[in-house]
C-alpha positions as CSV (number, residue, x, y, z in Angstrom):
1,M,70.1,133.1,146.2
2,M,71.0,133.9,150.0
3,Y,71.1,137.4,148.9
4,K,68.1,137.4,147.5
5,W,66.0,135.8,150.5
6,L,67.6,138.6,152.5
7,K,66.4,141.3,150.2
8,D,63.0,139.8,150.2
9,L,62.6,139.8,153.7
10,F,64.8,143.2,154.7
11,Y,61.7,145.4,155.2
12,F,59.4,143.3,157.5
13,N,58.8,144.6,160.8
14,R,60.2,141.9,163.1
15,S,60.1,142.1,166.9
16,L,59.7,139.7,169.9
17,T,56.5,138.5,168.4
18,G,53.8,139.5,165.7
19,E,53.2,139.6,162.1
20,G,56.6,140.3,160.9
21,N,57.7,137.3,162.6
22,R,55.0,135.1,161.0
23,K,55.9,136.1,157.6
24,T,59.6,135.6,158.0
25,L,59.2,132.1,159.3
26,S,56.3,131.4,156.6
27,Y,58.8,132.3,153.7
28,F,61.5,130.2,155.2
29,S,59.2,127.3,155.6
30,K,58.8,127.4,151.8
31,I,62.4,127.4,151.2
32,N,62.8,124.3,153.9
33,P,59.3,122.8,154.3
34,V,60.6,120.5,157.1
35,F,60.4,123.6,159.7
36,K,57.4,123.2,162.2
37,I,56.6,126.0,164.3
38,L,56.3,125.9,168.2
39,K,54.2,128.5,169.6
40,F,54.5,129.8,173.3
41,S,51.2,131.7,174.8
42,S,51.7,135.1,176.1
43,G,52.2,135.0,179.9
44,L,53.5,131.7,179.8
45,K,56.4,131.3,182.4
46,V,59.5,130.0,181.0
47,F,62.4,129.7,183.6
48,D,62.8,133.6,185.2
49,W,61.0,134.8,182.1
50,K,57.4,135.6,180.9
51,I,56.4,135.3,177.3
52,P,55.6,139.0,176.1
53,Y,52.4,139.9,174.6
54,E,52.0,140.4,170.8
55,W,53.0,143.8,169.6
56,S,51.7,145.5,166.5
57,V,51.8,148.7,164.6
58,K,49.7,150.5,162.2
59,N,51.6,154.0,162.1
60,A,53.8,156.1,164.3
61,Y,55.4,159.5,163.5
62,I,56.1,162.9,165.0
63,K,54.8,166.0,163.1
64,N,55.5,169.8,163.5
65,V,51.9,171.2,164.6
66,K,53.0,174.8,163.1
67,N,54.2,174.1,159.6
68,G,52.9,170.1,159.4
69,K,56.5,168.9,158.8
70,V,56.7,164.9,159.8
71,Y,59.8,163.2,161.5
72,A,60.3,159.8,162.4
73,N,58.1,158.2,160.0
74,F,57.4,154.6,160.8
75,K,56.1,153.7,157.4
76,K,59.4,155.2,155.9
77,N,61.5,153.1,158.2
78,N,60.4,150.9,161.0
79,L,63.7,151.6,162.9
80,H,62.1,155.2,163.6
81,L,60.0,153.7,166.3
82,V,61.3,152.5,169.8
83,G,60.3,148.5,169.6
84,Y,57.3,147.8,171.9
85,S,56.4,151.3,172.0
86,I,52.9,151.6,173.7
87,P,49.9,153.9,172.1
88,K,50.5,157.8,172.3
89,N,48.6,160.5,170.9
90,I,49.5,163.6,172.4
91,K,51.0,166.9,172.0
92,I,54.2,167.9,173.2
93,S,56.9,170.6,173.6
94,F,60.1,170.3,171.8
95,S,61.9,170.5,174.9
96,Q,59.8,167.4,176.4
97,L,60.0,165.4,173.2
98,K,63.6,165.6,173.1
99,K,63.8,163.2,176.2
100,K,62.3,160.5,174.0
101,I,64.2,160.7,170.8
102,Y,67.4,158.5,170.5
103,T,70.2,159.3,168.4
104,E,73.7,158.2,167.4
105,K,76.1,161.2,167.6
106,K,79.0,159.2,166.4
107,Y,76.9,158.0,163.4
108,P,75.0,161.4,162.6
109,N,73.4,160.1,159.6
110,A,72.3,156.8,160.7
111,I,68.7,155.9,162.7
112,P,69.8,154.0,165.5
113,Y,68.0,150.7,166.8
114,V,66.3,151.2,170.3
115,T,64.0,149.0,172.0
116,S,61.9,148.6,175.5
117,Y,60.6,145.0,175.3
118,Y,59.9,144.4,179.0
119,K,59.0,147.6,180.6
120,K,56.0,149.9,178.9
121,D,57.3,153.0,177.5
122,W,57.6,154.9,174.0
123,G,60.0,156.6,172.2
124,F,61.6,157.4,168.7
125,C,64.8,157.2,166.6
126,L,66.4,159.7,164.5
127,A,69.5,160.3,162.7
128,H,71.4,162.9,164.7
129,N,71.6,165.2,161.9
130,E,67.7,165.2,161.4
131,L,67.0,165.8,165.1
132,K,69.4,169.1,164.8
133,K,66.7,170.4,162.1
134,M,63.8,170.2,164.5
135,N,62.8,173.6,166.0
136,D,61.4,174.6,169.3
137,G,57.4,174.3,169.2
138,I,54.5,171.8,169.9
139,Y,54.7,168.4,168.3
140,E,52.0,166.1,167.9
141,V,53.0,162.3,168.5
142,N,51.1,159.6,167.1
143,I,51.7,155.8,168.0
144,D,49.3,153.6,166.6
145,S,50.4,150.3,168.3
146,K,48.6,147.5,170.1
147,F,49.3,144.7,172.6
148,N,47.2,141.5,172.4
149,K,47.6,138.3,173.9
150,G,49.1,136.0,171.3
151,N,52.2,133.7,170.7
152,L,55.7,133.9,170.4
153,E,56.8,131.7,167.9
154,V,59.9,129.5,167.2
155,A,60.5,127.4,164.0
156,H,62.6,124.3,164.3
157,A,63.7,121.5,162.1
158,L,65.2,118.1,163.1
159,L,66.7,115.9,160.3
160,R,67.2,112.7,161.9
161,G,70.3,110.9,160.9
162,K,71.5,107.2,161.7
163,S,72.6,108.5,165.2
164,K,70.9,110.4,167.8
165,K,73.6,112.4,168.3
166,E,72.9,116.2,167.2
167,I,74.7,119.2,165.4
168,M,72.9,122.2,166.0
169,F,72.2,125.6,164.1
170,S,70.4,128.6,165.9
171,S,70.0,132.1,164.9
172,Y,67.3,135.1,165.4
173,I,64.5,137.0,163.9
174,C,63.6,139.6,166.0
175,H,65.5,142.6,164.1
176,P,63.6,145.1,161.8
177,S,65.4,146.3,158.6
178,M,69.0,145.2,159.5
179,A,70.9,143.2,157.0
180,N,74.3,141.7,158.8
181,N,72.7,142.1,162.3
182,E,69.8,140.1,162.0
183,L,68.9,138.6,158.5
184,S,72.2,137.1,157.4
185,G,72.1,134.6,160.2
186,P,68.7,133.1,159.5
187,V,69.4,133.1,155.7
188,L,72.7,131.1,156.2
189,L,71.0,128.9,158.6
190,N,68.2,128.0,156.1
191,Y,71.1,127.6,153.3
192,I,72.8,125.1,155.4
193,L,69.4,123.0,156.1
194,R,68.9,123.1,152.2
195,F,72.3,122.1,151.5
196,L,71.9,119.1,154.0
197,R,68.5,118.1,152.5
198,L,69.8,118.1,148.9
199,N,73.2,116.7,149.6
200,F,73.0,114.4,152.5
201,K,70.3,111.6,152.1
202,N,71.9,109.2,154.4
203,H,73.9,111.5,157.0
204,Y,75.2,109.7,160.2
205,Y,74.6,112.6,162.7
206,S,71.5,114.3,163.4
207,Y,70.8,118.1,162.6
208,R,68.7,120.8,164.6
209,F,67.9,124.1,163.4
210,V,66.2,126.9,165.5
211,L,65.0,130.1,164.6
212,G,63.0,132.4,166.8
213,P,63.6,135.7,168.7
214,E,67.0,136.4,170.2
215,T,67.1,135.7,174.4
216,I,63.4,135.0,174.8
217,G,63.1,132.5,171.8
218,S,66.1,130.6,172.8
219,I,64.9,130.6,176.7
220,A,61.4,129.5,175.6
221,Y,63.1,126.6,173.4
222,L,65.4,125.4,176.3
223,S,62.5,125.3,178.4
224,K,60.9,122.6,176.2
225,Y,64.2,120.8,174.8
226,K,67.0,121.3,177.3
227,D,67.0,117.9,178.8
228,H,67.5,116.3,175.3
229,L,69.6,118.6,174.1
230,K,71.8,118.0,177.4
231,K,71.8,114.4,176.5
232,N,72.1,114.6,172.8
233,L,73.9,117.5,171.5
234,L,77.5,117.0,170.3
235,A,78.3,120.9,168.8
236,G,75.9,123.9,168.5
237,Y,76.7,127.2,166.5
238,V,74.9,130.6,166.7
239,L,75.1,132.3,163.3
240,S,74.9,135.9,163.9
241,C,76.4,138.8,161.5
242,V,77.3,136.6,158.8
243,G,76.8,138.4,155.8
244,D,79.7,140.8,155.4
245,D,83.4,140.2,153.8
246,R,85.3,142.2,156.5
247,R,86.5,139.6,158.9
248,F,85.9,136.2,160.4
249,S,84.8,136.5,164.0
250,H,85.0,133.3,166.6
251,T,83.1,134.0,170.1
252,K,84.3,131.1,172.3
253,S,82.3,129.0,174.7
254,P,83.1,129.4,178.5
255,S,85.5,126.6,178.2
256,E,86.9,127.7,175.2
257,N,87.4,124.1,174.1
258,N,84.2,122.1,173.3
259,L,83.9,120.3,170.2
260,A,81.8,123.0,168.4
261,D,84.9,125.9,169.7
262,I,87.5,123.2,168.3
263,S,85.5,122.8,164.9
264,L,85.2,126.4,164.4
265,S,88.7,127.0,165.1
266,A,89.7,124.4,162.7
267,S,87.5,125.6,159.8
268,L,88.9,129.3,160.2
269,I,92.6,128.1,159.7
270,G,94.0,129.7,156.3
271,K,91.4,132.9,156.2
272,K,92.1,136.2,156.5
273,N,91.6,138.6,159.1
274,I,90.2,136.3,161.9
275,H,89.2,137.6,165.4
276,V,89.1,135.5,168.1
277,Y,86.9,136.4,171.4
278,S,86.2,134.8,174.9
279,F,83.0,134.3,176.2
280,L,83.3,137.7,178.2
281,D,82.5,139.4,174.7
282,R,79.3,137.3,174.6
283,G,76.0,139.1,173.3
284,S,73.9,136.5,171.4
285,D,72.1,133.4,172.1
286,E,75.2,131.8,173.4
287,R,74.4,133.6,176.7
288,Q,71.5,131.0,177.1
289,Y,72.6,127.6,175.6
290,C,76.2,128.1,177.4
291,S,74.6,129.4,180.8
292,P,75.9,127.4,183.7
293,K,72.4,125.1,184.6
294,I,72.1,124.5,180.5
295,N,75.9,124.3,179.6
296,L,75.4,122.9,175.9
297,P,78.4,122.8,173.9
298,F,78.1,125.7,171.9
299,T,80.0,128.5,170.0
300,T,79.2,131.5,168.0
301,F,80.3,132.4,164.4
302,S,80.2,135.8,162.8
303,R,82.0,137.8,160.3
304,S,82.1,141.2,161.6
305,K,80.9,140.3,165.3
306,F,77.8,142.0,166.7
307,G,78.7,145.1,168.5
308,T,82.3,145.6,166.7
309,Y,81.3,147.5,163.3
310,P,80.3,151.1,163.3
311,E,76.7,150.4,161.4
312,Y,75.6,148.1,164.4
313,H,72.4,148.4,165.3
314,T,71.6,151.3,162.8
315,S,70.0,151.9,159.8
316,K,73.2,151.8,158.0
317,D,73.3,148.3,158.6
318,D,71.7,147.9,155.3
319,L,71.6,145.9,152.0
320,N,75.0,147.4,151.1
321,L,76.8,146.0,153.8
322,V,76.5,142.4,153.2
323,S,77.1,140.4,149.9
324,E,76.4,137.2,148.1
325,K,80.4,136.7,148.7
326,G,80.4,137.3,152.3
327,L,77.3,134.8,152.9
328,N,79.0,132.0,150.8
329,G,82.5,132.8,152.6
330,S,80.3,132.2,156.1
331,F,78.9,129.0,154.3
332,E,82.0,127.4,153.4
333,V,83.1,127.5,156.9
334,I,80.0,125.7,158.2
335,K,80.2,123.3,155.0
336,D,83.7,122.3,156.0
337,I,82.8,121.4,159.6
338,I,79.7,119.4,158.2
339,N,81.8,117.4,155.7
340,S,84.2,116.7,158.6
341,F,81.2,115.1,160.9
342,E,79.7,113.2,157.9
343,I,83.2,111.8,156.7
344,G,83.7,110.1,160.1
345,I,85.3,112.6,162.6
346,I,88.0,110.3,164.2
347,P,90.5,108.9,161.5
348,Y,93.2,106.1,162.3
349,N,95.8,104.4,160.1
350,T,95.2,100.6,158.8
351,K,98.9,100.2,158.6
352,Y,101.9,99.6,160.9
353,C,104.3,102.1,160.6
354,E,104.1,104.7,157.6
355,P,102.7,103.3,154.7
356,H,105.0,103.0,151.5
357,L,103.3,106.1,149.8
358,S,105.2,106.2,146.6
359,K,103.6,103.0,145.2
360,Y,100.4,105.0,145.8
361,D,101.7,107.6,143.9
362,L,101.8,109.8,147.0
363,Y,105.2,110.4,147.6
364,P,108.4,111.1,144.9
365,T,110.1,107.8,143.7
366,I,113.4,109.9,143.6
367,S,114.2,110.7,147.6
368,S,116.0,114.3,147.8
369,K,115.9,116.9,150.6
370,D,113.3,118.8,148.5
371,N,110.8,116.1,149.0
372,Y,109.5,117.9,152.3
373,K,109.0,121.2,150.4
374,N,106.2,119.4,148.5
375,N,103.3,120.7,150.5
376,D,100.9,117.9,149.6
377,V,103.5,115.2,150.6
378,K,104.1,117.1,153.8
379,E,100.4,117.6,154.8
380,I,99.5,113.8,153.8
381,T,102.3,112.5,156.0
382,D,101.6,114.7,159.0
383,L,97.7,113.7,158.7
384,L,98.8,110.0,158.6
385,S,101.0,110.5,161.7
386,Y,98.5,112.2,163.9
387,S,95.6,109.6,163.0
388,D,95.7,107.7,166.3
389,G,92.3,106.8,166.4
390,K,92.0,109.1,169.1
391,S,92.3,112.8,168.1
392,N,89.3,114.1,165.8
393,I,89.5,115.7,162.5
394,F,89.3,119.3,164.1
395,E,92.2,118.8,166.6
396,I,94.5,117.2,164.2
397,S,93.7,120.3,161.5
398,S,94.7,122.5,164.6
399,K,98.0,120.4,165.4
400,I,99.3,120.4,161.7
401,N,98.3,123.8,161.1
402,L,96.3,122.6,157.9
403,E,93.1,123.9,156.5
404,L,90.2,121.9,157.1
405,N,88.9,121.4,153.5
406,K,92.7,120.5,152.6
407,L,92.8,117.8,155.1
408,L,89.4,116.7,154.0
409,K,90.6,116.5,150.4
410,H,93.8,114.3,151.6
411,L,91.5,112.2,154.1
412,K,89.4,111.3,151.4
413,I,92.1,110.0,149.1
414,L,93.7,108.2,151.8
415,K,90.4,106.6,152.6
416,K,89.9,105.6,149.1
417,L,93.5,103.7,149.1
418,K,92.3,102.3,152.6
419,L,95.5,103.6,154.3
420,L,93.1,105.8,156.6
421,K,89.7,104.6,158.1
422,T,87.6,106.8,160.0
423,K,84.9,106.1,163.0
424,Y,82.3,108.5,164.6
425,L,81.7,109.6,167.9
């Protein structure tokens, strides 16, 4: 299902603003009708930034005047045009044109992704091997783009729970024609929202979901909701590059130990090929959520982290790079976190000393040195030993080095037997 959504949306010309963004948000609003659209007018000041004008493109290309050969055709791949390029209709020598063409020499068959959002400029992007085919001569440059006063749009949804305390998921919709670094995050976010809507009719915590263009979108959102979030947010997760199946990545907050950090670390226990990064390696909207005067408890979850895989910000970040398996693997990580919050995040014992586990069929009736080689027995007794009414599920999972989904399985059994109870933050 997630992969189908991603395929449907892949070719939309998304940017900071414009029709591609509206079509993307409209698509997701059909999946999750609880989304509401916030509009921020062009020119509006949001902290130290201003909302940009809407940018639209009808066509763009380079043409060799002598032989008519066309290069960097926007209609064939919207990555060919530098994002937010100004209108141009000129003839120019190849020596001058080359200064406005961007390539990726290390990945010579890929079209790079380049933007100039906040300075009026123009340019094209080509595979380096394609550039080498161009000859000296005169070229026609045509960029049929427009800038209009309009709106930057952010979609958000709030599923209200019994508590005003919130868990938040955020991703971004400003990259065209890239699958892992762009659409995988919004697609996963929508799947999580749908999962909560369908499976938790009486959830305890409130859940917030935000989709907008990277950086300026989160800044605009924070200009409106920062005080509310600073008061109510328990944990926030930036979802970025979550669609491949190569590794799991965790970019920590500046403190490295907020509740979001701890929960994500716990949910990754037992996964293969885990990469952990400090906030020094930040690169997405965690920069805004964790900035000093905002300081929200956010962390960032990825598969192959932005900037670390060769296809990043190129046309090779395509539909072949992501998979349903990769997306589902990411969902399982988040699902275990949600299940942990909703079962009651702090477990505590109901009995003095160890409970008599054998009478509950949780411990062998024959005592031998092999008892503690039984993984279930060891895991259950470890869970009971650390359930002190102060430590949360994620801290316990890390202390006893037990996969979060296994801990939850044991916790459900122990709760049913009334050997453990749980409470909420």
